[in-house]
N, C-alpha and C positions, 0 to 999 in steps of 0.2 A: 501515386501508383498503388494498386490494391492487390491483395492476395485473393485468389479465386474464391476460397471459402468465405472471405470477408463479404463478397458481394451477395452471393446466394448460398449461404452455408447450408440452408435447408435442403438443397437439391443434391448435396454431395455426401458420399459415404466417407467419413473421416476415420481412417484406420487408427485406432488408439490402443493397439495391443502391445504387449511387451515383446521385445525381439530377443531371439537367441543368437548369440554370436560365437563364432569359432575363430581359429587363427586365420590370418590373412597372409598370403605369400607376398613377400616383398622381394626386391631385386637381390638383396643380400641373403635371402633364405626365409624360412618360416618364422615369423615373429608374432607375438600376441598383440592384438589391437589395443588392449588396455581398457576397452570399454566394457567392463563387467556390468551386470545388472545393478549392483550396488552403486557404482559410479554414475550410471544413468539416472537412477532414482535420486541421488544426491543433487545432481545437476538440475533435474526437473524441479526439485523442491526450491532450489535457488531461484529459478525462473519464476515460480509461483510467488515466492516471497517478494521478489522485486515488483511483480505485477500488482500485488495487493498493497505494497508500499505506495505505489503511485495512485492506485484507485482509492484507497482509504483516505489518503491525504486530499485527493480531489473532493471526495464526498464531505470530508470534515471541514475543509477550509475554503472550497471554491463553489460547490454546488449551491444554487442552480445556475451559476455563471457557466460560460462556455468552456473555459480552460482554467487550469491551475497555474498560478505564478509561484513556482516552488521556492524561489529565493526570498520573496516577500511574504510567502505563505498566505496568499489571498487569491480571490477569484479574478478572472479577466474575461471581458467580453468585447463587443465592438468598441472601436475608438470613436465615440460620438463626436469629439471635437476635431477629429482628423479623418473625415470620410474618405479622403484620397489614399489613406494608408491601406493598400490592398493586401499587404502581407498579413494583416490581422483581419480585416473586414471581409476578405474573400471567404473565410471559413467561420468566423465568429458572427452568428446571426441572432444572438440572444435567444437561443433555443436549447440550452444545456447540451452543447455539442458533445462533450466528452462522455457524458452519461449515455446518450443515445448510441454513440459510436462503439461503446464497450459492451453492448447487449450480448452479441454472440460470442464475445470472449468469455463471458461467464458460462456459456454453454460448453465451450471447449474445456474450461476448467472444471466442468461437472459440478458447478455451484448452483444447484436448483433454488436454494433459498435466496441466494444473492440475485439470481435472475428474476425471481418473482418480485422481490423488493424493487429492483431496478425498473421492471415493467410498471409497477404501481407508481413509482416516482415520475416516470415519463408521462403516464396518463394524467397525473395530478398537476404537473408543473409545465409541461411543454405545450407551447402554442406557436403557430406560424403566422398568426396575425400580428406581425411585428414590423416596425418601420426600419428595416435593415435591408441592405443590398448585397447579399452574399453571391459568390460565384456559383452558377448552376452546377458545373461539373463537380466542384468540391462538396457541395451540399448533397448532390445526387449520390456520390459514392460513400460519403460518411454518414448521411442521415437517412435518405430514402432507402438505400440498400439495407441498412441496419434495421429499420422499422419493418421492412418486408420479411427479412430473415427471422426476426424475433416473433413476428405475427405467426409465421408458419409453425414455429416450434410451440408457441403458446397455444395454438389452435389445433394441434395435432392430437386427435383422439387416441388415447392409450399410449401416447408418446412419453418419454422420460421427462419432458419439460412442459407437458400439458398443464394449463392452469384452468381448473374447473370453473372459476368465476369469470374468466376472460370472455368478452363479448365482441371482439374484433376492433377494439379501440385503436390499436396500433395501425391497422389497415386504414381506418378512417383518417388518422393523422397523415398517413402516407398519401392517401388520395387528395387530401386537402393541400399538402405540399406540392404534389404533382400538378394540381390545378393552378396553383400560383406560378408554376413555371411556364405554363402554356403561352401566355402573352409574349414571351421572349421569342417564340418560333414564328411570329407573324412577320416574316421578311419575304422578299421576292424569291429568295433561293430556298427557303426552308431551313437555312443554317441559323441557329438561334443567337441572340445576344449572349455575351459571356456572363452578364450579371443582370439581375432584375430585383426590384424592390418587392418584397414579399407582401406588402400591404397595398401598394399603389400601382404595381406593374412597372414596366420599363420607363424610367424617367426620361424627360426630354434632354437631348444632347448626349445620351449614353453612347459610349464608344462603339463604332461599327466594325471593330477588329476583333477577331477571336482566333484561337489556336485550334489546330486539327484535333488534338487530344480532347480539348474541352467540348467541342461540338460533336465529336464522333464517338464519344465514350458514354453513351446513355442507354443503349438498346437493352442491356442486361436488366437494369432496374426498371426502365420504362415498360418494356414488354411484360415483365412479371407483374407490375402494377396493373396493367391492362387486363391480364388474364385472371388475376385475383379479384379485381373489382368489376370486370365486365365492361369497363369503359375503354374502348379501343383508341381513344385520341392520343394517349401517351405513346403507345407502340408505333402508331402511324407517324407521329412527329419525330421520334428518334430514328425510325427507319429512313424517313425522307432526308433528315440531316446527315445521316451516315453516308448515304449514296450521293447526296449533293456534293459532299467532299470527294468521294471516290471517283465520281464521274468527271471531276476536274483534275485528275492526275495528269502528269506530263506524259509525253509520248513514250518515255522510257519507263513508265510505271511508278513514278515517285509522287507522293503527295508532299505539299509544302508544310511549313510551320504555321504561318499566319495567313488568314484569308479575310477578305472584305465580305461581310455577311449579305450585303445587298447586291453587289456586282458579281460576286463569286470569283474575283481575281485574286491571285496570290500576291502577297505584299512583300516588300523588301525585307530581308535579303534573298528571298526565294530559295531556301535551302531545305534539305531533307535529311533524315537520319533516324535514329532510334531513341533519342533522348527527349529532354523536356520539350513540351509543346506538341509532340507527335506520339510519344511512347504508347499510351493506352489505346490509341486507335487500332494498333496491331493486336493488342490483347483482346479487345472486344470482338474483332473479326473472327479470331480463332475460337475464343471461349463461347461466344454465342452460338456458333455452329455446333460445337461439342455439346453444349448444354441443351440446345433445342433438339438435338438428336438423342438425348438421354432422358427425355420426358415423354411418357406415354401419351399419345394423342387421344386415348380413350378414357383413362381415369386420372391422368396427371401424375402418376407415380414415377419414381425414379427407376430407370432400368439401365444397367451398365452395359457398355460395349456395343451399343446400337448406334452406329454413326450414320447409317444411310437415311435415317429419318430427319437428319438435321437440315437446316435451311441452307441449301447448297450455295446460294449466292454469297454468303459470308465466307464459305470455304474458298470460293473463287477469289474473293478479295485477298484472303490470307495467302493463298498460293502465289498469286501474281505479285503482291507487295513483298512477300518474303524473297521471291526470286530477284526482284529489283534491288532490294537492300543487299542481298548477298552478292550481287553483281557489281554494284556501284559503291555502296557504303562500306562494305567489309574491306579491311586492309588486306594487302597482298599476302600477309602471313597468316591471315585467318583468325587473329586474336582480338582485334578491336574494330570499332566501327566509327567512321568519320562523318562529319557534316559535309554534304555534297550539294552541288547545284542541281535543282530539280529538273532542269532541261537538258543538261549535258552530262551529269554524273561526275563532273570535275570536283576535286577536293576544295572545299570552302574554308573549313576550320579543322585544325588538328587537335581539337579539344573533345573530351568526353565528360559527361556530368553524372552525378550520383544516381539520378533517376534512371539512367540507362542500365543500371545494375539489375533491373528486372529482366533483361533480355535473355540471360542464360536460362532462367526458369521457364520462359515462354518457349525457348528452343527445346527444352526437355519435353514440355507438353506437346510440342509438334512432332517429336520423335527424332530430332537432330541432336543426338546426345554428344557426338564427337565435337561439334561446334560449340555446344553448351559448356563442355569441360574447358575448352580453350578460352572462351570469353569470360568465364568465371575466374580463371587464373589471374587475369589482369586486375580485377577488383580485389581479389585476395591479396595480391602484392601491394596494392594501394593501402589496404587495411593494415597489413603488416608494417608498412612504413609510417602510418599516421595513427595507429590505434583508433581508427575511425575512417570514414569515407568522406574526403573533401567534396564540396559541392561541384567544383569544376577542376579538371586536371588537363594540363597541356602536354600532349604526348611528344611534341617536338622539343620542348625545353625541359621536359621531365620535372615539372614542378606544378604545384597547385596554384591556380589563379583565384580561387575562392575557397577559403579554409573553414567555412562553417560546416557543422554537422548537427542537424536537428534531430538526430536519432532516427533517420529514415529506415524503412523496412525492406527496401527492394533487394539489397544484397543478401539479407537474411532469408528472404523468400526464395531466392534463387538457390541458396545453399540447401534449403529444405527440399526443393524439387530434385536437386542432384543427389542428395542423400537417399531420397525415396527411390530414385531410378537406379542407382548403382549399389546401394548398401555399403559403400566404401566408408570405413570409419574415419577417413581423412576429413569428411564433411562434418562429422561430429566434433573433430578437433577444431575445425573452423568455427563451428557454433559455440564451442566452449570459450574460445578466445574472444569472440564477439561479446559474449555474456560478461566475461571478466573485465573487458575494457569499458563496456557501458557502465557496469557497476562502479568501477573505480573513477571513471570520468564524470558520470552524470548523477549518481545517487547523492542526494542531499537530504537533510533531516525532514524536509517537507515535500518530498517527491523526487521526480527525475527532471533534470534540466537539459535543454539543448546546449550544444557547444558553439560558441560564437567564433572561436579561433582554435583549431586543433593544435597549433604550435605552442600556445600558452595555456590552453585549457580554460580560457576566459569563457564564462557561462552566460547564457541567455536566461532571463527570468520568465521561462515559458516551457510548458510541457504540452506539446501538440497532441491532439486526440489520437493520432495514429500510433503513438508510442504504446498505448494499451490495446488498441484494436488491431494492430498489425505487427509491429516490431516484436513485442514480447509474446504475442500469440503464435507467431511463426516459430519462435524459439521453443515454445512449449510443444508444438506439434512434432518436433524432431525426437522427442523423448518418450519413454514408455509410460503407459497410462494404466490405471487400475479399473477402467471401465471402457465400454464401447458405445459409440453413438452411431446408429444406423438409421438414417433419416429418409423417410419417403414423403415427398411433398403432397399436399392435397389441393393443388392449384386447379384452376379451370383448364379446359382443354387447350393444349398447345397445338399450333397448326402443323399438320403433317404435310409432306410434299404433295403437290397437286398431281393429278394423273399425267398432265403435260410434262411436268418436271421428271416424273418417274420414267416416262417414255423416252425422254431425251437423254437420260443418264442410265447407263448399265449399272447393275448392282455391283458395287465394288467396296471393299473395306478400305476406308480412308484413315483408319486408326493404325498408327505405327506400332509394331510389336514392342513390348517392354524389353528393357535390358535383361539379358540372361547371364547370370554369374557363370564363371568357368568352374568345371568340376576337376578335382585332383584326386585320383584313386577313390577311396571310400569316403573321403571327407567332402562335404559340400561347403566350399569356402565362398562366402559372399564377397562382393566387391570386384573391382577391376583386376585384371590378371596380375599385375604387379603394383597396383595402387597408383593413385594420381601422382604422388611425389616421385615415383620411380619412372615415370614416362620420360622418354628421351627428350621431349620438348618442355619439361617442367621448368628447367632453368631459363628457358627463353623468355617467359613472361617476367621473371625477376630482372632479367637483363633489360627488357623494354622499359620497365618502370625505374630501374636503378636502385632497387631495394637491396640492402645488405643481407647476406646470407645468415641463416639462423642455425643453431646446433641441430635442429631437426633436419635441415637440408643436408647436413654433413653425413648423416647416417645412411644416406642413399647415394653417396658419391663412391666412385671406384676409379682406380688408377687408369683403367681402360675405358672409362666412360667419356661421354662428350655431350656438349650442349647442341642440340639439333636446331638448325635454322629451318623452320617449316616451309614446305612448298605446298601450296593449296591449289587444287584443281578449280577451274572456273565452275561456278554453279549453273550458269546458263550459257548457251552457245547460240549464235545466229549463223545460218547458212543460206545461201541461194542455191536451190537445187537444180540439177541437170541430170538427165537419165544416164549419160555416158561419162559423167565426172568432169567434163570440160567446162570452162568458164563461160557463163551466159549473162546477158543483161537481165537485171531484175524487172519483173512485171509487177508494178506497184498496185495495179487495179485489175486483177484477174477476173475474167468473165464468169458467169454462172456455168458455162459449159466446161470451164477449167476446174473450178471449185464450187461445189454446191452443198447445201445442207441436206442431210438425210435424217432419218428417224432418231438415230443415236449418235450423230456426229457429223462428219463431212466426207464427201466423196471427191477424190482428186482424180481427174481424168487426164491431166497433163501437168507434170511436175516442173517443166522447164521454166525457170525464172522465178519460181515461188520462193519467197523468204520464209524460213521456218525458224522458230525459236524452240530449242529443247532445254528442258529444265531437269535437274537432278531430283529424283524421287526421295522423299525423306525416309522411306522404308528401306533404302539402300538396295533396291532390287533392279535399278536401272534408271532410265530416263523417260520422260513423256514429252510429246510435242505440246506446247502451251499456246502456240500461235502459228497459223499458217496463212500467209498473205495478210489480209486485213482482219481475218477471223480469229477470235479467241476460242481456244479449245478448252472447255471446262472439264473439271474432274469427272471421271466416269464416261466421258465421250470418247469415240473412236475415230481415227482418221483412216479411211479406206483409200488405198492407192490402186487405181485401175488404169494406169498408163501403160499401153502396150510396149512403149519404148523401154520400160524397165525390164520386160521379159527378154527383149533383144540384147539389152546391155548385160543382163545376167548370163546370157549364153556366150557372149563374146569376151566378157571381162576376164574369164579364166585363162584365156590365151595370153594375157598380159601379166597375170599375177606372178609368173615365175621371175619377172624382172623386179618385183617389189616384195620386200619382206616387211609386212605390217607389224608393228610392235604389239598391237592389240587386235584380236580377231574374234568374231562371234562363234561361240561353241554352244551346242545343245546336247544335254544329257536326258535320256528318257528310258523308261522301262518298256521293253518290247513285249508284245503279247500279254499285256496285263489283263487278268481276269477281274472285272469290277467287283466280284463277290469277295475277293481277298481284302478289299478295303475295309470291310466290316470287322476284320480280325485284328486290325492294326490299332494299337492303343496310343502310340505316340504320333505327333504331327510329322508328316513326311510329304514331300512333293514328288510327283511322278513324272514331271516334265520340267526341266530346269534350264532356262536360257542363261548363259553366263558369258563372261569375257575372259578369254585366255590370253596370257601374256607370253609371246613367243620367245624362244631361245634364239640367240644371234648366231648359233652354229647348227649343224645338222641340216636336214631338209627344210625348205620353205613350205609351211603347211598348205599354202595356196599355189605352190610351184609345181614343176613337172620333174619327173625322173629323167635320167639321161636318155631313156628311150622315148621320151615325149609323152608319157602317160602321167596322170595326176598321182600324187602320193596316195598310198593306201590309207593313210592316217585320217580317218573321219570323212572320207569322200563317199559319193554314191549314197547308199542307204545307211551309211555309217558303219562303225566297227564296234565289236563288243569291248566293254571296259571291264578289266579284271584286276585282281590284286593277289599278291602272294603273301599270305599272312606269316609265312616263315621268313620272308625277306621284305618287310614293310618299307624299308628305306631304299630298296633297289640297289644296294651297294655290293651284294654278293652275287656270284654266278647263280642263275636260276636252275633249279633241278628239273624243270619241265620245258617243253618246247611249245611255243605259241605259233598261231597261224593268223597273222594280221591283227590280232587283238592289240588294243592300247592298254598299257599297264599303269595303274594308279599307284604312286609311291609318295612317301612323305619326304619333306625337305630335311636335310641334315646328314651329318656324319661324313659322307663323301661328296665329291663335286657333282654338279649337274651333268658335266660331260661324262663322268663315269657312269651315272645312272642311265644315260642314253646308250652308252656303249654296251652295258649289260643287257638292256632290252633288245638292242639290235642283234646281239649274239644269240639271243633266245628266239628270234623270229618274230618279235612284236613289230607293229607298225609305228610305234612311238610311245611316249611317256606323258602322263598327266601328273604334275607335281602339286601337292597340296601345301600351302604356305600357312604359317601361324601369324602372318602379318596382314593387315588390311591395306597393303600398298602394292603397286604394280612392280613386278620383278621380271626383268628380261635377262635370263642367264647368259653369261658370256664366258669365253675361255681365252687363254693367252695364245699368242701366235705360235709359240713352241708346242703347246698342247695340240693345236689344230694341225700343225704340220705332222705330228706324230700319228694322228688317226687318218690323215689323208682324206680320200673321198668315201671312206667306208660308211659314213653316216648320212650320205646324201639322200637316201630313200626313207629315212626315219625322221620324225619330228618330235618336238617337245613344247608343251605349253605349261604355264604355271597359273594356278587359281588363287585368288585372294582368299583370306580366311573365311569370310562369310559364305562364299560360294562353295569352298572346300567343305565346310561343315555340313551344308545341306546335301552335297553329293555323297559324303561319307555316310550320312543317315540313310540316303537312298540305297546305297550298296548294302548297308547293314540289314535293311528290311528285305531287299531283294534276295540276299543270300540266306537270311535267317528263315524267311517264310516261303522261299522258293516261288515267288510270284511272277518271275520273269527275269530277263536278262537286261542289265543296264547297258545302253548303247550310247555312243558318242558320234555326233555328226557335225561337220563344219558348215557354215553358211546355211543355217536351218531353213527349211521350206516346208510347206504343207502342214503347218502347225495349227491344228484344229482345236478350238476351245471346247470345253465340256458344255453340255446343254445347260442352259440357265432357266430358272423359274422367273417369269415376268412378274411385275407388280400385280397383275390381274390373276396370278396363280396358274397361268397356262404354261405348258412346257414349250420352250423356244428351241427348236432344233437348228443346227447349222445347216444351211441349204446344201443339198447334194451337189457335188461337183464344184463347190466354191472353196478353194483353199484359202486358209487364213494364216499368213506368215507374218512374223514380226520383222519390221524393218530395222536394219542396223546402219548407223551413220558414223563413220570413223571409229568403228568398234563399239559404239554405244547402242545397246538394245533399247529401242523406242517402244515401250510396252503398250502404248495406246495406239499403235498402228497395226494395220492388217494389209498385206499384199494380196490383191485379188488376181494377179497375173502370174 
């Protein structure tokens, strides 16, 4: 597994500034994080000392061999007498592996002199004309990627690591290595052999099995090599191999672990998951999409936050594969991921391996922070129990089945991502514990050694190259620096989306928003609201692993606390549609008259019998349709629904709503009569049209019901009602000093009961109450039988809905701007219709207007807003 900066560090801005920390609010009150600038600097120095301890011993006792043998204080290369020993020979190719793999670590350490000397040593000593048979995947990520990164830095005019004497020798070496890889791709499928002899090519009788990670994790390095060298063979080969694997996914969207490179058939035991054998396939799908969208197609320079230029087919792979993993591999509690059968999704093994510790970091990169926090908790508990991460852990028996720990970097990398996303000092505590354990367990006089058995600390006489290039480098990135590295690549042109792709995909930001710290008064306090340790599910991960509690855990316990057993919503849903909600038979092969392709998506003229798959959006704003019938709906595409039966159903359904009280209902908030000129005065981000899901109270009027006189409730019907708030009564617990006329009142949760809030609003003449929650969970308020008997039927014509924290925050901002700048009235409407998008600028620069008379409404399915749908009826 590899850290993103490890592959193409030259394309990334590595933020290396010192951070200013204040207090962090914990459940027990405001406490100091303990991470002062001095402590961070001391820890950083410990990491640097440990890195140089390993590197200097390699250079003094092992170079030019591939690896350092730290116990025998000697060099180690291929096992010439045992070519079948793939544990060594897959990575040791007799090309000074550790030196090459460490090149960009010297850049992160700001060691220009060390970088220059290392580049000279590579040029003088490294050759790929060797009679060895390394694994292509391992050589690609450790050697080819390192050469390309170092070349970009050394060749960067006016850059901090520019070498005036350098003449492209590293790129020449990379091109030579890539050329020696190419014979392995000469198969009927385009899926390469796992190994090849660097001098003679693929030997006769070479294994025809390979893993998905090995064959599908090449595009980052190969595409960069093509664009730096002008030789497009490498990118074409990697692209073909990647999609040869993806196009053989199962019907439920899962790729297998092992495949036959000539027949393309998945091999026994036909399982899928996120761990060894598959892991980096997911990484490369998402990271190449991001990276290809952050490189200017005009001058090759890095440009942050431009996602639309990325190669969208890789985003499609990521979206679909992530949805399948979250549906089938994720455990029911949302904390860990199993091996499952690729055809059925049934559990195959209850084990997880240390390589899968990369997953939380990738989830952060994708924007699914909540899931990342949970999956990271499992590996943290494993670390606490073993002072290391065992290679394989059985969740069913709560014990390790393989106790080796070769100082892998995946867990550290995920910790780095989570720290960068949350700024929670908890992750610095994790990093410090990791550093302390590695130092105590693995540091020996002649370097750093892997652990053969975590139970006894029996050691291996081996320091793998990733210890310096990834494990300790990731630890270094967590800590403050005394310099900045802002790198712009000078690559050749990267391919921008074609006109056809731009036409098929509406402009849409696929980058998820960064985590936003919570503000308390005048202090800007970083980190999660109460910190990871104080989450109500923090103890659950410890319970799953069976780890003993620590004194640190005890600081966050309270006599009134509890260990929450998590309940996780399904990530994807499948439905067979019908206009009137009645059960119909599925139409597995809908005709073109029923579903047809249009410029930017699909037109549906008849929904009856269509199977749709809806998927949670990682930005937390709702759901998208990802599949309709046999058609895949890609990111940025729209599903237009033009079935006249939907209009009839919409007119008749309301007569039946009074018999059903739905727990979740669609709500839309918008600013009425907005003058577009006001938008130029607003300095903070704000939405002017907010579709949301309201969670209904189990008492009072049914929002979609009828009054005793047979009329719809005033609450949000028709053109909607004004949403107001009383700043003198923000919780809605006091009698209101003013009288309302059908308005809905926005109140905060707390102090009094939900029932009392609704009573106060009804007494003041409001049509209902919208309650803002401080939790990202669904809350359906209820009341006791005694309380309901006391109020009788007085609340039958008013209703209440509760908003989750994320929607509540955006709505509150909308009200702040509306009231502060007087730009219009915030309105609320149920079952939104006629929602018209703003005009968009097409890729050709022409203004695209919404056609007159064509309403564009978002479809709601079981209370879920399907944001990539438009109702045309």
